[in-house]
KOLVOVO-55278 format. One record per residue (C-alpha): residue in one letter; x, y, z. Coordinates in Angstrom, 3 decimals, always signed. Layout:
! KOLVOVO-55278
   resn       east      north         up
      a          X          Y          Z
...
//
This chain:
! KOLVOVO-55278
   resn       east      north         up
      x    +41.026    +12.686    -15.065
      x    +42.031    +15.421    -12.692
      x    +38.604    +17.313    -14.105
      x    +36.996    +14.106    -13.376
      x    +37.832    +13.317    -10.206
      x    +36.589    +16.954     -9.162
      x    +33.621    +17.051    -10.491
      x    +32.391    +13.167     -9.723
      x    +29.045    +13.009     -7.407
      x    +30.813     +9.768     -6.405
      x    +33.469    +10.171     -2.820
      x    +37.667     +9.251     -3.968
      x    +39.644     +8.814     -1.581
      x    +43.835     +7.800     -2.133
      x    +45.260     +5.431     +0.845
      x    +48.684     +4.472     +0.918
      x    +50.616     +1.414     +1.988
      x    +49.985     +2.369     +5.302
      x    +46.111     +2.891     +5.403
      x    +47.378     +6.911     +5.787
      x    +45.254     +9.204     +3.346
      x    +46.586    +10.671     +0.822
      x    +43.777    +12.663     -1.205
      x    +40.609    +13.169     -1.413
      x    +37.353    +14.907     -3.740
      x    +35.453    +17.664     -3.094
      x    +32.754    +14.559     -2.903
      x    +34.704    +13.215     -0.451
      x    +34.858    +15.456     +1.166
      x    +31.151    +17.466     +1.779
      x    +30.647    +13.901     +3.449
      x    +33.034    +14.390     +6.193
      x    +32.601    +16.054     +9.323
      x    +35.406    +18.120    +10.252
      x    +36.543    +16.416    +12.061
      x    +37.203    +13.728    +10.790
      x    +38.694    +15.285     +8.039
      x    +41.712    +16.390     +9.872
      x    +41.893    +12.746    +11.292
      x    +42.181    +11.980     +7.665
      x    +44.359    +15.220     +6.526
      x    +47.197    +14.416     +9.237
      x    +46.836    +10.447     +8.728
      x    +45.985     +9.345    +11.577
      x    +45.172     +5.253    +12.216
      x    +42.106     +4.543    +11.373
      x    +40.381     +7.856    +10.881
      x    +37.817     +6.207     +8.501
      x    +36.802     +3.810    +11.168
      x    +35.293     +7.494    +13.299
      x    +32.191     +7.357    +11.082
      x    +31.929     +4.190     +9.500
      x    +28.854     +1.716    +10.595
      x    +29.807     -1.448     +9.392
      x    +30.335     -3.497     +6.051
      x    +27.293     -6.096     +4.604
      x    +28.808     -9.663     +4.549
      x    +27.753    -12.805     +3.790
      x    +26.074    -13.237     +7.067
      x    +25.257     -9.856     +8.582
      x    +23.783     -6.763     +7.665
      x    +26.229     -4.649     +9.226
      x    +30.122     -5.726    +10.141
      x    +33.383     -4.352    +11.159
      x    +34.708     -8.186    +11.111
      x    +37.344     -8.754     +8.257
      x    +37.625     -5.188     +7.653
      x    +38.101     -4.436     +4.184
      x    +40.728     -2.001     +5.218
      x    +43.308     -4.002     +7.327
      x    +42.623     -7.716     +6.263
      x    +44.798     -9.173     +4.084
      x    +42.264    -11.984     +3.153
      x    +40.190    -10.119     +0.147
      x    +41.491     -9.699     -3.722
      x    +42.761     -6.757     -5.264
      x    +39.281     -5.117     -6.491
      x    +37.028     -5.871     -3.816
      x    +33.219     -4.465     -3.847
      x    +30.872     -4.281     -1.410
      x    +28.546     -2.554     +1.064
      x    +28.948     +0.162     +3.706
      x    +27.643     +2.400     +6.038
      x    +28.932     +5.439     +6.975
      x    +27.645     +8.731     +9.064
      x    +28.000    +11.462     +7.212
      x    +26.818    +15.630     +8.029
      x    +23.541    +16.104     +7.509
      x    +22.287    +12.552     +6.402
      x    +23.317    +10.374     +9.070
      x    +23.847     +7.250     +8.666
      x    +24.124     +6.757     +4.085
      x    +24.665     +2.905     +2.707
      x    +26.859     +3.294     +0.279
      x    +27.774     +0.869     -3.024
      x    +31.953     +1.068     -1.963
      x    +34.951     -0.356     -4.369
      x    +38.463     -1.046     -2.368
      x    +41.443     -1.610     -4.923
      x    +45.084     -1.140     -5.448
      x    +45.791     +0.785     -8.169
      x    +50.247     +1.350     -7.561
      x    +51.205     -2.471     -6.135
      x    +54.994     -0.910     -5.649
      x    +53.782     +1.981     -3.425
      x    +51.120     -0.009     -1.748
      x    +48.191     +3.458     -2.887
      x    +44.818     +1.999     -2.862
      x    +41.711     +3.780     -4.035
      x    +38.763     +4.155     -2.127
      x    +35.074     +5.092     -4.453
      x    +31.699     +5.637     -2.572
      x    +28.450     +5.875     -4.464
      x    +25.183     +6.891     -2.604
      x    +22.613     +4.374     -2.782
      x    +20.293     +6.126     -0.523
      x    +17.828     +6.273     -2.985
      x    +17.555     +3.014     -4.588
      x    +17.568     +1.677     -0.869
      x    +13.826     +3.613     -0.380
      x    +12.672     +2.805     -3.682
      x    +13.568     -0.616     -2.559
      x    +11.585     -0.401     +0.912
      x     +8.843     +1.467     -0.851
      x     +8.646     -1.440     -3.405
      x     +8.845     -4.180     +0.154
      x     +6.388     -1.905     +1.354
      x     +3.501     -2.271     -1.457
      x     +3.881     -6.048     -2.287
      x     +3.125     -6.723     +1.457
      x     +0.599     -4.421     +1.614
      x     -0.415     -6.114     -1.980
      x     -0.478     -9.130     -0.360
      x     -1.983     -8.293     +2.769
      x     -4.671     -7.539     +1.403
      x     -5.384    -10.193     -1.194
      x     -5.008    -12.441     +2.027
      x     -8.145    -10.318     +3.243
      x     -9.998    -10.533     +0.996
      x     -9.691    -14.173     -0.174
      x    -10.800    -14.512     +3.351
      x    -13.867    -12.774     +3.191
      x    -14.132    -14.424     +0.299
      x    -14.333    -17.366     +2.223
      x    -16.360    -16.322     +5.172
      x    -18.836    -14.863     +2.484
      x    -19.154    -18.329     +0.642
      x    -19.602    -20.518     +4.493
      x    -22.209    -18.052     +5.397
      x    -23.759    -17.650     +2.429
      x    -24.004    -21.892     +1.697
      x    -23.277    -22.999     +4.975
      x    -25.022    -21.197     +7.705
      x    -28.162    -19.647     +5.708
      x    -28.682    -23.524     +3.901
      x    -28.959    -24.582     +7.706
      x    -30.722    -21.782     +8.948
      x    -33.474    -22.298     +5.312
      x    -33.829    -25.556     +6.483
      x    -34.545    -24.694     +9.831
      x    -37.458    -22.279     +8.456
      x    -38.475    -25.449     +6.421
      x    -38.687    -27.813     +9.429
      x    -40.316    -24.949    +11.364
      x    -43.536    -24.600     +8.703
      x    -44.071    -28.513     +8.420
      x    -44.589    -27.765    +12.360
      x    -47.761    -25.713    +11.144
      x    -49.178    -29.300     +9.673
      x    -48.790    -31.434    +13.003
      x    -50.562    -29.411    +15.292
      x    -53.042    -27.423    +16.134
      x    -52.204    -25.608    +19.018
      x    -52.879    -22.439    +18.575
      x    -50.056    -21.372    +21.118
      x    -47.235    -22.967    +19.318
      x    -48.803    -22.249    +15.844
      x    -47.752    -18.618    +17.115
      x    -44.205    -19.500    +18.635
      x    -43.739    -20.927    +14.970
      x    -44.909    -18.179    +13.473
      x    -42.651    -15.851    +15.714
      x    -39.601    -18.216    +15.631
      x    -39.482    -18.434    +12.112
      x    -39.948    -14.700    +11.097
      x    -37.096    -14.450    +13.062
      x    -34.874    -17.021    +11.543
      x    -35.454    -15.747     +8.178
      x    -35.011    -11.797     +9.308
      x    -31.189    -13.687    +10.277
      x    -30.739    -14.987     +6.941
      x    -31.460    -11.240     +5.234
      x    -28.226    -10.362     +8.282
      x    -26.067    -12.989     +6.725
      x    -27.162    -12.731     +3.042
      x    -26.772     -8.643     +3.484
      x    -23.389     -9.281     +6.018
      x    -21.685    -11.667     +3.331
      x    -22.081     -9.230     +0.579
      x    -20.560     -7.072     +2.166
      x    -17.746     -9.006     +2.836
      x    -17.349    -10.197     -0.893
      x    -19.956     -9.532     -3.279
      x    -19.967    -12.135     -5.294
      x    -21.375    -10.040     -8.207
      x    -17.683     -8.272     -8.272
      x    -16.099    -11.978     -8.840
      x    -18.654    -13.386    -11.561
      x    -20.084     -9.846    -13.561
      x    -17.708     -7.143    -12.566
      x    -18.083     -3.131    -11.171
      x    -20.600     -2.133    -12.829
      x    -23.141     -5.506    -11.850
      x    -21.108     -4.992     -8.222
      x    -22.042     -1.474     -7.998
      x    -25.667     -1.278     -8.870
      x    -26.531     -3.979     -6.857
      x    -24.760     -2.916     -3.940
      x    -26.505     +1.114     -4.495
      x    -29.376     -1.228     -4.587
      x    -29.016     -2.241     -1.175
      x    -27.756     +1.073     +0.358
      x    -31.244     +2.287     -0.844
      x    -33.288     -0.001     +1.002
      x    -31.314     +0.329     +4.279
      x    -31.038     +3.805     +4.407
      x    -33.233     +5.363     +2.312
      x    -30.325     +6.980     +0.407
      x    -30.846     +8.077     -3.919
      x    -27.198     +7.257     -5.703
      x    -27.446     +9.065     -9.161
      x    -24.646     +6.430    -10.570
      x    -23.845     +6.818    -13.537
      x    -21.795     +4.108    -15.751
      x    -19.630     +3.592    -19.209
      x    -17.723     +0.842    -18.502
      x    -20.927     -1.995    -19.568
      x    -19.629     -5.077    -18.763
      x    -16.004     -4.607    -19.137
      x    -13.533     -6.571    -16.518
      x    -10.593     -5.340    -15.396
      x     -7.555     -6.836    -13.341
      x     -8.703     -8.220     -9.790
      x     -6.404     -5.669     -8.108
      x     -8.031     -3.217     -9.547
      x    -11.639     -3.747     -9.176
      x    -10.860     -4.785     -5.741
      x     -9.505     -0.899     -5.468
      x    -12.301     +0.589     -7.277
      x    -15.410     -0.946     -5.291
      x    -13.780     -0.748     -1.658
      x    -12.937     +2.843     -2.250
      x    -16.594     +3.420     -3.605
      x    -18.146     +1.633     -0.756
      x    -15.680     +3.735     +1.900
      x    -17.083     +7.471     -0.314
      x    -20.570     +6.515     -0.004
      x    -20.255     +5.123     +3.546
      x    -18.811     +7.952     +4.543
      x    -21.356    +10.110     +2.864
      x    -23.851     +8.119     +4.823
      x    -22.548     +8.914     +7.888
      x    -21.106    +12.723     +7.815
      x    -23.143    +14.537     +4.638
      x    -26.180    +14.598     +5.902
      x    -27.468    +14.501     +2.143
      x    -30.629    +11.836     +0.719
      x    -28.362    +12.268     -2.276
      x    -24.721    +10.725     -3.830
      x    -23.734    +10.927     -7.412
      x    -21.687     +8.531     -8.498
      x    -19.720     +8.913    -11.789
      x    -17.732     +5.291    -13.480
      x    -15.587     +5.767    -16.717
      x    -12.485     +5.701    -18.975
      x    -10.965     +8.620    -20.174
      x     -6.966     +9.033    -21.152
      x     -6.152     +5.253    -20.524
      x     -6.987     +5.311    -17.022
      x     -9.956     +4.116    -15.124
      x    -11.952     +6.904    -13.219
      x    -14.681     +7.049    -10.106
      x    -15.978    +10.223     -9.131
      x    -17.756    +10.494     -5.781
      x    -19.879    +13.853     -5.012
      x    -22.434    +14.845     -2.831
      x    -23.296    +18.286     -1.532
      x    -23.623    +17.973     +1.508
      x    -22.173    +19.283     +4.959
      x    -18.593    +19.266     +3.615
      x    -15.291    +19.974     +6.084
      x    -11.812    +21.477     +6.228
      x     -9.387    +19.864     +4.206
      x     -6.340    +19.091     +6.416
      x     -7.911    +19.617     +9.858
      x     -8.482    +16.959    +11.830
      x    -11.460    +14.791     +9.831
      x    -14.472    +13.840    +11.613
      x    -14.297    +10.205    +12.738
      x    -11.071     +8.095    +12.626
      x     -9.855     +9.346     +9.149
      x     -8.808     +5.663     +8.593
      x    -11.344     +5.313     +5.519
      x     -9.783     +8.421     +3.755
      x     -5.962     +7.137     +4.664
      x     -7.166     +3.311     +3.765
      x     -8.493     +4.534     -0.109
      x     -4.828     +5.859     -0.427
      x     -3.422     +3.439     +0.466
      x     -5.119     +0.894     -1.555
      x     -4.888     +3.168     -4.624
      x     -0.924     +3.529     -4.268
      x     -1.487     -0.396     -5.298
      x     -2.148     -0.205     -8.126
      x     -0.228     +2.666     -9.181
      x     -3.558     +5.168     -8.551
      x     -3.906     +8.095     -6.687
      x     -7.202     +9.676     -4.663
      x     -7.797    +13.324     -4.757
      x    -10.186    +14.786     -2.402
      x    -12.066    +18.522     -2.794
      x    -14.344    +19.821     -0.145
      x    -15.827    +22.739     +2.057
      x    -17.904    +23.602     +4.667
      x    -21.839    +23.793     +3.445
      x    -20.599    +22.438     -0.833
      x    -19.858    +19.395     -0.227
      x    -17.487    +16.767     -0.838
      x    -15.685    +14.893     -3.732
      x    -13.774    +12.098     -4.094
      x    -12.008    +11.362     -7.731
      x     -9.905     +8.221     -8.129
      x     -8.133     +7.812    -11.456
      x     -5.952     +3.692    -11.533
      x     -4.060     +4.030    -14.822
      x     -4.472     +0.694    -17.456
      x     -2.613     -0.836    -19.793
      x     -4.444     -2.741    -22.821
      x     -5.575     -5.466    -21.581
      x     -9.192     -5.291    -20.814
      x    -11.995     -7.712    -21.193
      x    -15.305     -7.599    -22.074
      x    -17.695    -10.292    -20.309
      x    -20.337    -12.142    -22.117
//
């Protein structure tokens, strides 16, 4: 028992009935400042209060009201969460137990277990959950706006085009017919822009047919718009994945190819989509101007940050390699479970 007491990673304090420290193990001494240790060892009144920042009650995250050390309202065995100012780590959350081990002498033991790692894990989980909900809400809103543009605005414009074309059968005035023809051409260009915007917001092919179909459709538009040649190789065919995974792959690829268009100064970009070792992988490679990793990126750098942020939401990771005049490679790897479907 003595060896366990000395070697325990949990901080252990023994107090008498008057609240004076009888003994503490090395783990307890390690987290206290010299001043507080001296106060505890000489039995100074409320010495622990110098480092305590409160415990978590049913109504408050941190409070000193109805303190476990001074109140008699608690049971002989109490378990709670407390925050202490420690040496080197600042304020640390602890799972604490405080109970009587010798009722006649009033001897009590106070045991602390560091909850920092658990708190960090919970915080990360909460952040990831919040980010997933935000991105899901964004994608749902993109989908809604995309459908609204396609089904409502584009259809209204099409009706206007039909009405304008009907005018040529209602008049022989050449000025009117010329103006009508110009207006028709303008509306048709606007319809094309709206359709392109609708697809960029949320491609229906991604929801209906999956990643490969969405990629091919996206690359065809880019080739037509920018004259860029995209060498696309895919081995997944019509395999479907979880919606979150498909969205992440599509958005990361979209950003990577768009960056190549803006900064790489190339005419060809290689895109490879495949499964390997129970993971879905995407490689976007160009042989352009490249950049120095770690240096301030051209542009805002938010695109690269966004790739990593999205990848983390599906437990994936993005690896970026680049050299000046040798190009850039972006590699996304997302782990998969066994649940995959083939679209019919």
